[in-house]
N, C-alpha and C positions, 0 to 999 in steps of 0.2 A: 504493500500500500504506500509506503514512504516513497518508493521509486515513482509511482504515478503522481503523487503530490509534487515531487520535484519536477516532473515533466510538465505539469500544469503551471507551476511557477515559472519555469523556463519559457513556456509559451506566452505567458503574460508580459514578458519583456518586450513583446512586439506591439503592444498597444499604447496609445498616448496616455500620459498622466499616470502611468503605473509607478507607484512608489513603494512597492512591497506589499505583501499580504500575509496575514496571520494564517498559518495552516489550518487552524481550527475553524476558519471561515470558508474552507473548501469542503464541499459535500458532494459525494458521488450520486449521480442520478442513474437512470436505467440505460439500456443499450445492449443489443444482442451481440454486436460485433465490435463496437467502439467503446472507448472510455469517455464518458460524458460527465462533466463536473460543473456545478454552480459555484461561483466565486463571489463573495460579498466583499466589496472594498469601500473605502470611505466615500468615494465620488460616484461609484456606479456598481451595478451588479451585472455579471456577464456569465455566459455559458462557454466553457472550453471543451472542445471535442478533440480527443486524441484518437487517430484511426487505429483500428485493431490490426494485428499481424495478419498478413495474407490478403487483406482487402485490396491491395494494389493489383491483384490478379484480375479483378473484375470491376473496379471502380475507376472512372476517369475523373481525377480531382479537378482538372481544368474545367470540364463540363459542369461538375457539381458546383464549383465556386461561381461560375457565370450564372447558372440557373437559380442559385440561392439569392444572388443579388437581384435578379429580375423579379423573383417572387417577393422580395422585400419591397421593391419599387411598386409592385402591384398592390401591396398592402395586405398580403396574406401571411407573411413570414417576418420574423424579427430582422432588424438591420444587421448586416454582416460587418463586423468591425475589422476583422483580419482573416485572411485565407491564404495559406501557403500551399500552392498547388504541387509542390514537390513532396513535402512531408505529409500533407493532408490535414494538418492542424487547422482548425477553424474556430474563431471566437465571434460570438454574436451577442446582441443585447438580450437581456432577460425580459420576458413578458410578465408584468406584474399581475398578481391576484388571479392566477389561473390554476386549473386542475389539469394534470396530465391525464388524458383519457385512457380507458381500458375497456375491454369488452363488457365488464360488469357495469362500468359507469355509463356506457352507451345505452344500457338497458334501463337504468334508473334515473338518469338526469333528464329532466323534462325537455322535450324538443331537441335533444342532442342530435339526432339524425337530420333534423331541419337545419340546424346551424352548420353542420358539416356540409350539407348540400349547398347552402348559400356560399360557404367559403370556397368550395370547389367551383361553383359557377363563376365566382368573381375571378378566379385564376383562369379558368378555361375561356371566358369571354373577354379577357383583357386585351386581346389583339397582339400580345407579345409573342415572341418566338424564343423557344429554348434551343440550346445546342443539343445535338444528338437526336436521332430518331429511334424511339423505343419500339423495336419490332420483335414481337413475341417469338416467332420461330427462329429468327436469327440468333436471339439470345439463348434459346434452347440449344441450338447447335454449338454456340460458344461455350455454354456451361458443360455440355457433353464433352467438348474438346478438353476443357480444364480437368474434368473428371477422368478422362482417359490417361492422365499422368499420375493419378492417385490410386491408392489401394482402397477401393470401396465397392460394395455390392449395390445393385439397384433393387428397388421393390419388384417383386415378381409381376411381370407383365408390363413394366413401364414402357419399353420400346414399342410394344404393340399398341398401347394407347396413344403414344405420340404419332404413330403412323395413322391411326384411326382419326386423329384430329387434323391431319394435313388437309383434307377437303374443306375444313372450316377456314383455313388460311385462304384457300382459293375463293370461297364464298365471300369472305370479308373484303378481299381485294376487289372483287367484282362490284361490291356495293359502293365502292368509291367513297368511303366514310371520311368525315371531316377530321382534320388533325388540329390539336390545340396543345398548349403547354400543360403537361400533366405531371403529377407527382410520381405516379407509377408504382409506389410502394407505400400505400396508405395504411400502415399499421395504426391501430387505435392510439398507440403511444406517441405517434407523430402528430396528434391533434391536441391542442391546448385550448381549454374552454374556460371563459370567465362568466358563463351564464348568459351572456348577450351575443358574443361573437366567438368564433373559433379561429385560431391561428394554426398554421401548418408548418412543420419543421422537418429537417433531414431530407436533402435533395440529392442523395447519392445515386438514385436510379432514375431521376427525372429526365424527361425528354418530350418530344412531340409524339402524340399518340391519340388514338380515338378516346375522347374524354369519358366515354362510358366505361372504359377500363377502370378508372379511379373509383367510380361508384360501385362496380361489381366487386372489385378487390376489397374496398372498405366494408361492404356488406359481409363478405366472407370473414374478414378479420374480426369484425364486431359480433359475428353470429346473429345478424339481424333477422327478425321475424318478417313475415310477408307485410305486416302493417308498417314496420319500420322501413322496409324497402320502399313502400309507397310514400311514406313521409319524406324520405330522402329524395326520391324522384320528383315529387310534387314541388318541394322547395327548390330543387335544382332547376327545373324547367319553368317554375311559376305557373304551372298548369298540370293537367292530367297527362301522364306519359303516353305516347303512342305505342302500339303493339311492338313495332320494330325497335323502339328505344328500350323497352323492357326486355325484349329478346336479346339485344346486345349486352345488356347488363348481366343477364343470366348466363349467357355463353361465356362472358369474361370471368364469371365466378369459377367455372371449370378450368378455363385456360390459365388463370393466375395460379391455381393450385398445381397445375401441370408444370408451370415454370418454377414456382418456389419450392417444389419437391427437390429439384436439382440444386437449388441454392442451399437447401438444408443438407443435402448430401455433401456438398463442398465443405460446409461447416463441420459436419461429422468427420469427414476425412482429415480436416485440419485440426481435429481434436479441440474445437472451440468449447470451453467449459461452461458457457453461459446457460445452456440447457441441454436436454437430451435431444440432439438433432436427428438421430435415427428415428425416434418416435415422431418428431416434428415432420420429417419427410414422409414416413409411411402413413401417418394420419392424413396429411394433405393429399397424397396419392389416392388413398381409399375414398376420400370425399369427392375427388375429381371423377373417379370411375363411377361412383354412385350417381352423380349428377348427369354425366354423359349417357348413362344407361337408363335414366328415368324416361318414361314414355313421353313426358312433356318436352324433353330436350329437342326432339325432332320438330315439334310444333314451333319452337323458337327459331330454329333454322329456317323453317318454311316462311315465317313472318319476314325474315330478311330477304328470302328469295322473292317474295311478292313485291318488295320494293324495287328489286333489280329488274323484274319483268314488267 
């Protein structure tokens, strides 16, 4: 722990008006792959993110820094005070009086899905452009390549499900879907809520993407009910969602689990101690298969086909 405190103090040397900090004013926050700390100083409070080992294999820190700054400009993310694109160290302002969200909090905090939908709509409709194109199947291939260099097993049937999902790629491409600046990794813990608005943090996987990816992925992460899904969609669109919009959200629920299964396997192979990543990966894969095999899934695909035709 002392080593990490020293790393945080070293990182703080890069910001203006730093005059030293009492280690007792440094507190560890959450994070599956990175070390994230809140630092209370006399003149300000900041968040210091130290990247986890191995993240350089799949995170482009130049892209992340640019997109985090754009998101702050839009007003959905805290101001970036310092970003080192070589080391990956990032320092941002602290948002006051917020609750870091979790799946449980999304269930009990009144209108939490609504506030999340409004925050995502603000980002997606900003007219800004993110560096990087988040493309599902290209990322699957990249993660598979990374895993080919590691000693790790795949959940039984993973490659067959990837192949079964390939026609979905063709369908989505034919639909000529809109692209917008997207978070692309909307873990509940990346949403900060003050009861009136939500802020979004952690832009490691962000890029231009179909905006319905963010809604589908957040729904999965929060374990939202059908009613919460509807609240999220209604707030996002400011109206009732159309069939093909709901369909895209549901399809991305399955596809995000397909992708993050591989991410979990990379963490497992790298022996990331943050949690049991084998269980993480196999749980996600099982959920993906269940959704893709549900009788309603084909109806969602047909809803998108009707738009194309």
